[in-house]
C-alpha positions, -999 to 999 in steps of 0.1 A, spaced: 633 -418 -97 608 -421 -68 594 -389 -46 603 -398 -11 596 -382 23 606 -395 56 591 -383 91 605 -390 125 593 -418 147 559 -411 163 561 -397 199 547 -413 230 508 -414 233 496 -380 253 525 -357 237 510 -327 221 537 -321 193 552 -341 165 588 -338 164 601 -318 130 630 -328 107 654 -309 123 651 -324 153 628 -296 170 591 -297 182 566 -292 152 545 -263 166 520 -241 151 522 -236 112 550 -261 112 523 -286 120 501 -277 96 527 -277 69 539 -313 78 502 -324 74 500 -308 39 533 -324 27 522 -359 42 488 -356 26 505 -349 -8 516 -385 -8 481 -399 -8 465 -390 -42 439 -415 -37 432 -396 -1 440 -406 36 420 -413 68 428 -393 99 444 -423 115 466 -429 87 478 -395 88 478 -395 127 502 -426 125 528 -417 100 529 -380 113 533 -390 149 509 -364 164 479 -369 185 447 -376 163 431 -342 176 463 -322 168 462 -337 133 424 -328 131 428 -296 140 454 -291 112 433 -304 87 405 -283 97 427 -251 91 437 -265 57 400 -271 47 392 -235 57 421 -223 35 409 -245 5 443 -264 7 424 -300 19 392 -313 12 374 -345 26 357 -368 2 323 -388 3 345 -417 21 359 -396 47 395 -396 34 416 -365 30 426 -350 -3 447 -321 -15 422 -292 -19 414 -277 -54 428 -240 -40 460 -259 -34 460 -277 -71 451 -244 -83 481 -223 -69 507 -253 -74 498 -254 -112 494 -217 -119 528 -214 -103 542 -242 -121 532 -228 -157 547 -192 -146 580 -201 -138 602 -183 -164 620 -212 -175 589 -235 -180 576 -226 -214 611 -222 -231 622 -257 -214 592 -278 -224 596 -277 -262 632 -286 -257 619 -317 -236 595 -326 -259 618 -325 -288 645 -348 -271 618 -371 -258 605 -377 -293 638 -379 -309 653 -406 -284 622 -424 -274 632 -416 -239 620 -396 -211 636 -359 -208 636 -339 -175 644 -303 -164 659 -301 -129 674 -278 -104 697 -283 -74 680 -276 -41 707 -286 -12 719 -321 -14 690 -331 -39 676 -324 -72 641 -312 -77 622 -322 -112 605 -293 -127 595 -306 -156 592 -338 -174 582 -352 -207 576 -391 -213 583 -407 -248 554 -406 -271 559 -443 -274 569 -473 -252 553 -494 -230 581 -490 -201 586 -456 -187 603 -439 -157 585 -433 -123 601 -399 -118 572 -371 -112 572 -333 -114 584 -320 -81 602 -353 -72 634 -355 -57 666 -375 -58 701 -372 -44 726 -349 -63 753 -369 -60 734 -402 -77 721 -382 -107 737 -370 -139 719 -334 -136 728 -332 -96 764 -340 -104 765 -311 -133 751 -284 -113 773 -297 -85 803 -295 -106 793 -257 -108 796 -255 -72 820 -274 -56 854 -268 -72 878 -282 -48 882 -313 -26 877 -293 5 842 -280 -9 829 -316 -17 840 -325 19 822 -295 35 791 -300 15 788 -338 26 796 -329 61 786 -358 87 759 -370 67 773 -403 45 762 -400 9 735 -424 0 744 -455 -18 712 -459 -40 729 -487 -62 762 -505 -60 776 -482 -86 766 -447 -67 797 -429 -57 800 -431 -16 832 -410 -8 844 -376 -13 874 -384 -33 852 -401 -58 827 -375 -60 854 -349 -62 871 -368 -92 838 -372 -109 828 -336 -106 863 -325 -120 856 -349 -149 821 -334 -156 835 -297 -156 860 -308 -180 839 -326 -205 808 -299 -200 781 -327 -195 770 -350 -166 764 -388 -166 747 -411 -145 756 -447 -153 730 -469 -131 741 -449 -103 705 -438 -89 686 -467 -104 696 -500 -119 691 -502 -154 688 -465 -159 715 -444 -175 715 -405 -182 733 -376 -199 728 -338 -187 735 -306 -202 733 -273 -181 706 -246 -187 711 -209 -187 675 -199 -186 679 -170 -158 713 -162 -154 739 -156 -184 769 -174 -166 752 -197 -136 732 -227 -147 695 -223 -138 692 -260 -139 699 -289 -160 681 -310 -189 687 -346 -191 677 -377 -211 672 -407 -187 670 -437 -207 666 -475 -199 698 -490 -208 689 -521 -227 673 -496 -250 692 -468 -252 729 -474 -238 747 -445 -225 773 -446 -253 746 -438 -275 734 -406 -256 772 -394 -256 775 -401 -294 744 -379 -298 760 -350 -277 760 -326 -306 726 -332 -319 713 -327 -280 732 -295 -278 717 -284 -310 681 -289 -298 689 -274 -265 705 -242 -285 712 -208 -267 696 -222 -236 724 -242 -232 750 -217 -238 765 -193 -213 765 -159 -224 774 -120 -215 
């Protein structure tokens, strides 16, 4: 469960703007935001040359973007000359995260699940073709832990939380095909669903049983059981809670066998209501 971010290939020397993810030129604020997003990948800081290379803009262009971010407090430069996220950015990010309406209600649930099963628990939401992890609690003991991070993303079709949330949105084969479009489904492991027919069948099974499963489909040796969370709407899940477990330590059948216990921990948050 790793956070990944890709950028287009660098532009030819002498060009003024990088290329955006949608194929357009990065201009103005888009360029500044591209630098900010890339900077977040370097917790130990990055040099100007490093950022220039991965973003694909000329050095003066990236330097101007960094200067704008520094003026706003969103970036800083340490004593080694490396650029890092600024304190103001961190303050805003943490304040916003803590203020989310579901955050305080979900965390006790995640703590209880992580303590009970000795595995990692997550709260995630759907964002297009991906899920975003909004909260994570690691088990209190155990030397081996998952690499997922708050704010990290994974393909929706390969995760238990993603398939559960997609099951509420894609009710027909046609809807699944339209959602996939012209972009093939990424095969994270040999077990990942790779066709519209397979995904439609799995989403239908997910709706019928009321919970999502990931049987080594996103990361080898890791399985997951997920349940919907109704934190902000009485009828539509705002996200999903999951227990993500190392298969050798907590096999999938053990999670399914504890389904009633997991639902009891989730309580009213896991039930649609009027």
